[in-house]
N, C-alpha and C positions, 0 to 999 in steps of 0.2 A: 473590326470590333474593338471596343474600348477596353484596354487592359489596365487602365489606371485604377489604383485602389483608393477609395474614398473612406474616410473615417469620421464618425460622429461621436465625439466624446460626450458622455452624459455626466454632468456635474452634480455633486451633492447639492441639495436645496439650501441656498443661502439667501434667497430673495433675488439673486442674480437673474437677469433676463425676465423676471416677472414684475419687476418694478419699473415704472416709467423713468426715462432719463430726464435730466433737467433740460436738455436740448431737444425736446420732442418735436417742436416746430421745425428746427433745423434738420432733424432726422427725416421728417416727412418730405422736406424739399430735396434732401440728398437721395432719398429712396426713389424719387421720380427720375433722377438722373442716372442711377446705377442700381444693380441688383442689391436687395436688402441683405444686410448681415446683422448678426446679433448686436445688441446695444453695447455702449462703451463700458458698462459695469461688468461685462463678461471678459475677464482676462485669465489667461492660462497661468497657473502658478509654476508650471514646469517641474513640479516635484514628483508627481506620480500620475498615472492614468486616471485614478479615482478622483484626484484633485483637479484635473483639467476641466475647465469650464467650456461653455458653449461658444467661445469666441470664433471657433472654426466652422460652426454650423451656419449654413446659408439657407435662405428660403427660396432658392431658385426652383422653377417649375420643372417637371419631368421633361426631358428632352425627347420629343416625339420621334425624331429620326432614329435614335438609338434605343429608345424605350427604356431609359435608365431611370429608376425611381429617384425622386428627390429626397433629401434628408427628412423633411417634414412628413412625407408620406410614410416613411419607415417608423418614425417616432409615433405618429398617429395610429398606425397599425398596432403597435405595442401598447398604446393606451387603451385599446379595446380588450386587452387581457386583464381580467379582474382576479385578484387573489380571493378565492372563495371563502376564506376564513375572515378576512378583514374587509372585504367588499370595496377595495380600492385598487385602482389599476397599478400595474407593476412599474410604470414610469414614475408616477407620483410617489410610490412607496420608496423609490430609489434603488430598486433591485437591478436595473439595467446599468451596467458600467460602460459599455461601448457598443457601437454598431459600426461594422466595416462592410463595405460592399465593393466587389470587383465584378465587372461584366454583369452577369445575371445571378450572382451568388451573394448572399448576405450572411455575415457571421456576427452573432450577438454574444457578447460576454456579459453574463449576469450572475446574480446570486439569489439566495433565498433568505427569508428572515431567520431561519435556523437550519443547520445541517440535517435535522431530522424532520423537516417540514413535510407533513403528510400530503399536502397539496402540490408538492414539487413536480411530480410527473405530469399532472394535469396542467400546471402553469407552463411548463416547458413545451408540452404538446400544443397548447393553444397559441403560444408565441410563434412557434414554427408555422402553424396553419395560417395565422393572421398575416404573417409576412409573405407567405407563398401565394396569398390571394392578390397581392399587388401586381399590377401589370409591370413586366420587366424583371420580376424575380422568379427564377426557376427553382432555386434551392435556397432554403434558409437553414442554417446550422446554429444551434444554441449551445454555447460552451458554458457549463456551470462551473463557477469558482467560489470558493469560500474565503478567498484572500483578496482584498481585505474583507473582514467579516462585516455583514450588514449591521448598521445601527440606526436608531430612529432619527439621528441627525441627517440622514440622507433623504428623508421625506420632504415633500413640499409643504409649505404652510397650509395649503388646503387639506392635504392628507392628515396633517397633525390636528387640524380643527375637527375633521370628521371623526377622529379617534379620541378627541378630548385631551390631546397632549399639548400643553401650553408652554 
């Protein structure tokens, strides 16, 4: 059984990884030769987990032999969780700080838009259920943190557009 811990840092939205790189044609050729990784705009600042970007995130498929979920599947599952007040998913809102998985257990560190968010219990419950529906995940644990506090700067450009924040 695989005991290696895999971590998916979730970066604040800065356009990183959502903008095409200048070498898109080169990237396509390279992708045919080896597993895809996040584009070159995604660099770790190394200053804090909240500032770490998606450079370490890969798009490898689930390993059928060990039934380990891939990073994209975990992120996509969390994209299904919608904040009922803002009607935007928790990933695009920037509420998810990190995702770690070992064997068949997933640990998500996330925050809420405010410490007194009335939808907090619902969001946490939905995130847990969404992750546990993935093949290869037996247990999902959601760790709520208020440090660093959430700010609108963590939202993706699409989320800002939906809320009219320019």
